[in-house]
C-alpha positions in Angstrom: -6.8 69.3 56.6 -6.7 72.4 54.3 -8.7 74.6 57.1 -6.4 73.2 59.7 -3.2 74.0 57.4 -4.4 77.9 57.0 -5.6 78.1 61.1 -1.8 76.7 61.9 -0.2 79.5 59.4 -2.3 82.4 60.8 -1.6 81.8 64.3 2.2 81.1 63.3 2.5 84.6 61.8 1.3 86.1 64.6 -0.9 88.5 63.3 -4.6 87.5 64.7 -5.8 89.3 67.7 -6.2 87.3 71.0 -9.6 86.5 71.2 -9.5 85.7 67.4 -6.4 83.6 68.2 -8.2 81.5 70.5 -11.1 81.1 68.7 -8.4 79.6 66.0 -7.0 77.4 68.0 -9.9 75.8 69.4 -11.2 75.0 65.8 -8.0 73.9 64.9 -8.1 71.3 67.8 -11.7 70.6 66.7 -10.4 69.6 63.4 -7.1 67.9 64.5 -9.4 65.5 66.7 -11.4 65.2 63.5 -8.4 64.4 61.4 -7.1 62.0 63.5 -10.5 59.9 63.8 -10.4 59.7 59.8 -7.2 58.5 60.3 -7.4 55.8 62.4 -10.4 54.3 60.5 -8.5 54.6 57.6 -5.5 52.6 59.1 -8.0 50.0 60.7 -9.1 49.3 57.1 -5.4 48.8 55.7 -4.4 45.4 54.6 -1.0 44.0 54.1 -0.9 41.6 51.2 0.4 38.1 52.1 2.8 36.8 49.4 3.3 32.9 48.6 5.9 31.3 47.1 7.1 33.1 43.7 5.9 36.3 45.1 2.3 35.4 44.4 -0.4 37.0 46.1 -2.2 34.6 48.6 -4.7 36.9 50.4 -4.4 39.2 53.3 -4.2 40.1 56.8 -4.3 43.0 59.2 -1.6 45.4 58.8 -1.2 45.6 62.3 -0.5 41.8 62.6 2.8 40.3 63.6 
């Protein structure tokens, strides 16, 4: 994530040569895909705690369950 932020900052400043900008953009896209995949895996692992009467935890369910 840190490398991706650095790339975005450098590109936003506009002080990178065209060829370097293209290479940095391509690297940024790869990093974005990697970060998106990590986030998706993490979201799939998150569970919502089910509460019973009196607010006592009774178990868990997938976060996306309706």
